[in-house]
Backbone as CSV, one residue per row, in Angstrom:
resi,resn,N_x,N_y,N_z,CA_x,CA_y,CA_z,C_x,C_y,C_z
1,UNK,91.467,81.208,84.410,90.922,80.356,85.396,90.495,81.236,86.577
2,UNK,89.252,81.023,87.071,88.788,81.808,88.209,89.042,81.029,89.500
3,UNK,88.852,81.748,90.582,89.071,81.107,91.888,88.106,79.956,92.158
4,UNK,87.038,79.816,91.369,86.127,78.683,91.552,86.825,77.349,91.324
5,UNK,87.898,77.363,90.566,88.612,76.114,90.208,89.890,75.919,90.990
6,UNK,90.193,76.804,91.878,91.419,76.718,92.640,91.284,75.686,93.743
7,UNK,92.393,75.095,94.107,92.350,74.149,95.221,92.185,74.920,96.529
8,UNK,91.840,74.260,97.573,91.699,74.894,98.855,93.026,75.494,99.314
9,UNK,94.104,74.799,99.040,95.432,75.336,99.383,95.704,76.628,98.658
10,UNK,95.382,76.710,97.339,95.580,77.960,96.604,94.723,79.076,97.188
11,UNK,93.451,78.768,97.463,92.579,79.768,98.029,93.125,80.317,99.374
12,UNK,93.551,79.414,100.184,94.087,79.803,101.542,95.340,80.663,101.354
13,UNK,96.199,80.256,100.466,97.465,81.001,100.246,97.173,82.399,99.682
14,UNK,96.342,82.494,98.670,96.052,83.793,98.075,95.317,84.694,99.054
15,UNK,94.367,84.150,99.796,93.659,84.945,100.791,94.601,85.465,101.862
16,UNK,95.532,84.634,102.306,96.471,85.077,103.315,97.342,86.210,102.801
17,UNK,97.821,86.066,101.547,98.671,87.140,100.988,97.881,88.411,100.795
18,UNK,96.625,88.306,100.392,95.813,89.495,100.179,95.576,90.267,101.478
19,UNK,95.246,89.570,102.521,95.044,90.178,103.840,96.356,90.708,104.372
20,UNK,97.425,89.992,104.195,98.746,90.442,104.618,99.137,91.758,103.994
21,UNK,98.954,91.852,102.638,99.254,93.056,101.896,98.416,94.231,102.389
22,UNK,97.146,93.985,102.617,96.263,95.037,103.096,96.654,95.532,104.477
23,UNK,96.966,94.595,105.358,97.347,94.994,106.713,98.683,95.715,106.720
24,UNK,99.638,95.237,105.876,100.936,95.885,105.801,100.779,97.349,105.299
25,UNK,99.913,97.591,104.338,99.673,98.915,103.843,99.110,99.835,104.924
26,UNK,98.172,99.292,105.695,97.590,100.067,106.780,98.639,100.417,107.832
27,UNK,99.437,99.425,108.228,100.476,99.677,109.233,101.511,100.662,108.752
28,UNK,101.852,100.557,107.453,102.835,101.498,106.852,102.308,102.937,106.970
29,UNK,101.032,103.103,106.748,100.421,104.447,106.847,100.538,104.994,108.257
30,UNK,100.564,104.113,109.236,100.759,104.519,110.627,102.210,104.756,110.996
31,UNK,103.110,104.327,110.080,104.549,104.393,110.357,105.011,103.215,111.195
32,UNK,104.236,102.150,111.202,104.519,100.991,112.045,104.926,99.798,111.133
33,UNK,106.120,99.334,111.201,106.478,98.133,110.424,105.706,96.931,110.923
34,UNK,105.479,95.939,110.035,104.740,94.731,110.390,105.388,94.062,111.611
35,UNK,106.698,93.970,111.597,107.394,93.375,112.755,107.203,94.233,113.994
36,UNK,107.053,95.542,113.798,106.811,96.443,114.926,105.521,96.123,115.669
37,UNK,104.513,95.746,114.886,103.223,95.369,115.517,103.456,94.125,116.378
38,UNK,104.164,93.154,115.886,104.417,91.910,116.641,105.229,92.224,117.913
39,UNK,106.151,93.148,117.785,106.968,93.560,118.908,106.087,94.194,119.965
40,UNK,105.229,95.143,119.548,104.369,95.844,120.515,103.399,94.865,121.180
41,UNK,102.879,93.897,120.420,101.989,92.903,121.030,102.688,92.128,122.107
42,UNK,103.923,91.711,121.847,104.682,90.955,122.832,105.027,91.808,124.044
43,UNK,105.411,93.044,123.798,105.768,93.956,124.892,104.562,94.275,125.720
44,UNK,103.395,94.342,125.121,102.160,94.609,125.880,101.882,93.500,126.864
45,UNK,102.261,92.295,126.513,102.003,91.121,127.407,103.101,90.926,128.435
46,UNK,104.340,91.279,128.095,105.460,91.040,128.971,106.525,92.136,128.809
47,UNK,106.359,93.153,129.628,107.224,94.304,129.523,107.697,94.697,130.897
48,UNK,108.942,94.947,131.139,110.084,94.934,130.201,110.556,93.511,129.914
49,UNK,111.273,93.421,128.803,111.822,92.129,128.408,113.159,92.417,127.730
50,UNK,114.077,91.458,127.840,115.389,91.623,127.205,115.190,91.604,125.683
51,UNK,115.998,92.403,125.007,115.902,92.509,123.545,116.164,91.140,122.919
52,UNK,117.106,90.406,123.434,117.413,89.089,122.900,116.247,88.121,123.069
53,UNK,115.512,88.193,124.172,114.311,87.365,124.378,113.200,87.788,123.435
54,UNK,113.055,89.067,123.213,112.037,89.585,122.321,112.341,89.070,120.902
55,UNK,113.567,89.079,120.494,113.919,88.532,119.159,113.493,87.081,119.036
56,UNK,113.723,86.297,120.105,113.310,84.875,120.070,111.812,84.755,119.959
57,UNK,111.067,85.577,120.688,109.598,85.506,120.686,108.990,85.851,119.313
58,UNK,109.547,86.821,118.656,108.985,87.215,117.361,109.729,86.514,116.209
59,UNK,110.599,85.605,116.527,111.358,84.827,115.555,112.091,85.675,114.505
60,UNK,112.858,86.616,115.032,113.653,87.485,114.183,115.059,87.596,114.797
61,UNK,116.001,87.967,113.956,117.399,88.135,114.414,117.475,89.341,115.328
62,UNK,118.403,89.308,116.244,118.573,90.409,117.175,118.898,91.732,116.454
63,UNK,119.671,91.651,115.370,120.002,92.866,114.626,118.764,93.443,113.944
64,UNK,117.874,92.603,113.421,116.625,93.055,112.814,115.756,93.743,113.846
65,UNK,115.632,93.131,115.049,114.889,93.672,116.135,115.440,95.058,116.501
66,UNK,116.742,95.158,116.537,117.405,96.419,116.895,117.011,97.549,115.934
67,UNK,116.965,97.273,114.665,116.584,98.247,113.638,115.126,98.701,113.840
68,UNK,114.226,97.743,114.042,112.804,98.060,114.204,112.619,98.785,115.551
69,UNK,113.333,98.356,116.595,113.192,99.066,117.889,113.649,100.514,117.784
70,UNK,114.618,100.804,116.962,115.036,102.205,116.762,113.884,103.042,116.228
71,UNK,113.178,102.504,115.231,111.993,103.176,114.689,110.939,103.361,115.769
72,UNK,110.684,102.308,116.528,109.643,102.395,117.565,110.063,103.365,118.675
73,UNK,111.324,103.365,119.005,111.848,104.262,120.029,111.798,105.721,119.588
74,UNK,112.137,105.977,118.314,112.107,107.319,117.793,110.662,107.900,117.792
75,UNK,109.714,107.008,117.688,108.292,107.440,117.717,107.674,107.403,119.157
76,UNK,108.552,107.095,120.113,108.198,107.063,121.539,107.125,105.993,121.840
77,UNK,107.203,104.858,121.094,106.282,103.760,121.338,106.936,102.723,122.266
78,UNK,108.254,102.739,122.341,108.996,101.864,123.261,110.140,102.649,123.874
79,UNK,110.651,102.130,124.972,111.866,102.650,125.545,112.852,101.493,125.788
80,UNK,114.103,101.768,125.641,115.114,100.766,125.916,116.000,101.224,127.061
81,UNK,116.327,100.277,127.942,117.234,100.554,129.027,118.500,99.822,128.734
82,UNK,119.603,100.583,128.575,120.872,99.983,128.238,121.721,99.887,129.483
83,UNK,122.797,99.135,129.346,123.787,99.077,130.427,123.412,98.059,131.511
84,UNK,122.567,97.128,131.207,122.269,96.108,132.187,123.438,95.133,132.236
85,UNK,123.356,94.166,133.061,124.400,93.166,133.212,124.727,92.561,131.851
86,UNK,126.013,92.394,131.539,126.514,91.802,130.301,126.023,92.556,129.059
87,UNK,125.891,93.857,129.130,125.460,94.708,128.006,124.086,94.337,127.465
88,UNK,123.235,93.765,128.298,121.884,93.420,127.848,121.024,94.679,127.806
89,UNK,120.009,94.643,126.943,119.101,95.790,126.779,117.698,95.301,127.087
90,UNK,117.006,96.030,127.959,115.647,95.720,128.309,114.748,96.688,127.538
91,UNK,113.623,96.157,127.038,112.698,96.974,126.233,111.338,96.975,126.912
92,UNK,110.722,98.173,126.944,109.362,98.348,127.519,108.483,99.075,126.524
93,UNK,107.206,98.810,126.595,106.220,99.565,125.792,105.838,100.815,126.558
94,UNK,105.550,101.910,125.882,105.098,103.131,126.520,103.597,103.232,126.399
95,UNK,103.021,104.228,127.053,101.566,104.424,126.963,101.218,104.798,125.514
96,UNK,102.062,105.589,124.844,101.806,105.915,123.447,101.838,104.630,122.592
97,UNK,102.736,103.747,122.915,102.821,102.465,122.230,101.572,101.616,122.433
98,UNK,101.060,101.593,123.645,99.849,100.851,123.961,98.653,101.425,123.169
99,UNK,98.558,102.775,123.129,97.469,103.441,122.411,97.518,103.078,120.944
100,UNK,98.741,103.177,120.376,98.910,102.805,118.930,98.553,101.359,118.719
101,UNK,98.973,100.472,119.568,98.681,99.022,119.445,97.199,98.790,119.431
102,UNK,96.455,99.374,120.339,95.020,99.194,120.426,94.342,99.693,119.121
103,UNK,94.761,100.883,118.681,94.218,101.458,117.476,94.489,100.545,116.280
104,UNK,95.731,100.082,116.119,96.134,99.207,115.008,95.377,97.908,115.055
105,UNK,95.238,97.303,116.224,94.530,96.027,116.338,93.075,96.150,115.978
106,UNK,92.426,97.198,116.433,91.034,97.408,116.123,90.800,97.604,114.634
107,UNK,91.652,98.394,114.020,91.479,98.631,112.595,91.806,97.404,111.747
108,UNK,92.801,96.675,112.157,93.149,95.433,111.415,92.018,94.397,111.501
109,UNK,91.323,94.383,112.618,90.207,93.429,112.746,89.123,93.748,111.771
110,UNK,88.989,95.008,111.388,87.893,95.424,110.487,88.272,95.474,109.036
111,UNK,89.459,95.073,108.677,89.908,95.137,107.300,89.114,94.273,106.378
112,UNK,88.191,94.763,105.715,87.396,94.141,104.693,87.303,92.642,104.749
113,UNK,87.238,92.091,105.922,87.010,90.679,106.062,85.508,90.453,106.203
114,UNK,84.989,89.416,105.671,83.554,89.170,105.839,83.234,88.998,107.345
115,UNK,82.033,89.345,107.694,81.665,89.277,109.141,81.765,87.905,109.704
116,UNK,81.647,86.881,108.843,81.711,85.499,109.331,83.187,84.962,109.251
117,UNK,84.158,85.795,108.983,85.558,85.334,108.909,85.995,84.753,110.242
118,UNK,85.481,85.210,111.337,85.820,84.661,112.666,85.483,83.188,112.764
119,UNK,84.512,82.741,111.962,84.155,81.311,111.950,85.319,80.459,111.459
120,UNK,86.225,81.036,110.711,87.387,80.282,110.179,88.451,80.038,111.199
121,UNK,88.457,80.801,112.301,89.546,80.672,113.278,89.816,79.265,113.744
122,UNK,88.818,78.510,114.137,89.128,77.139,114.601,89.718,76.242,113.511
123,UNK,89.239,76.430,112.287,89.790,75.630,111.191,91.238,76.032,110.849
124,UNK,91.501,77.345,110.822,92.830,77.777,110.554,93.815,77.368,111.676
125,UNK,93.335,77.463,112.900,94.210,77.038,114.048,94.489,75.528,113.920
126,UNK,93.486,74.756,113.547,93.700,73.295,113.413,94.715,73.004,112.330
127,UNK,94.619,73.712,111.202,95.634,73.565,110.103,97.043,73.872,110.610
128,UNK,97.165,74.995,111.321,98.454,75.418,111.838,99.010,74.418,112.794
129,UNK,98.159,73.973,113.756,98.612,72.994,114.754,98.986,71.687,114.116
130,UNK,98.218,71.229,113.131,98.500,69.963,112.495,99.813,70.025,111.699
131,UNK,100.029,71.126,111.001,101.276,71.222,110.217,102.469,71.433,111.115
132,UNK,102.288,72.124,112.270,103.384,72.296,113.202,103.796,70.932,113.786
133,UNK,102.826,70.080,114.120,103.122,68.764,114.646,103.833,67.898,113.590
134,UNK,103.392,67.992,112.354,103.984,67.191,111.304,105.388,67.592,110.943
135,UNK,105.703,68.850,111.145,107.031,69.322,110.819,108.015,69.238,111.971
136,UNK,107.564,68.890,113.148,108.421,68.778,114.304,109.163,67.444,114.358
């Protein structure tokens, strides 16, 4: 059976997985975990931020965030300040982290997507918003 006979849901699901795999391979080549990209994006918008708050924003466990932050910190893409009140840890993005983020975002935008893929954004956002409302 070819994709001509697939339901819209199947097409959407397969397309999302294909793009996800391609972007994950690109990020892996940079040494950047997929979750690391989301962390850098959040830190770029609001830095410094408590590690626990960052975990909430990227919807990951604090322990998982800690592991990824160690990788990011070893590459000098983020810095952590320890010893705050109640053993809290604040995380900030570095200039090297910002440079990597910009590079990664630009390359991910160009990943073999058709030039008219941006036309899908309002439709995809509507699907996400509708399903989020229905599951709440």
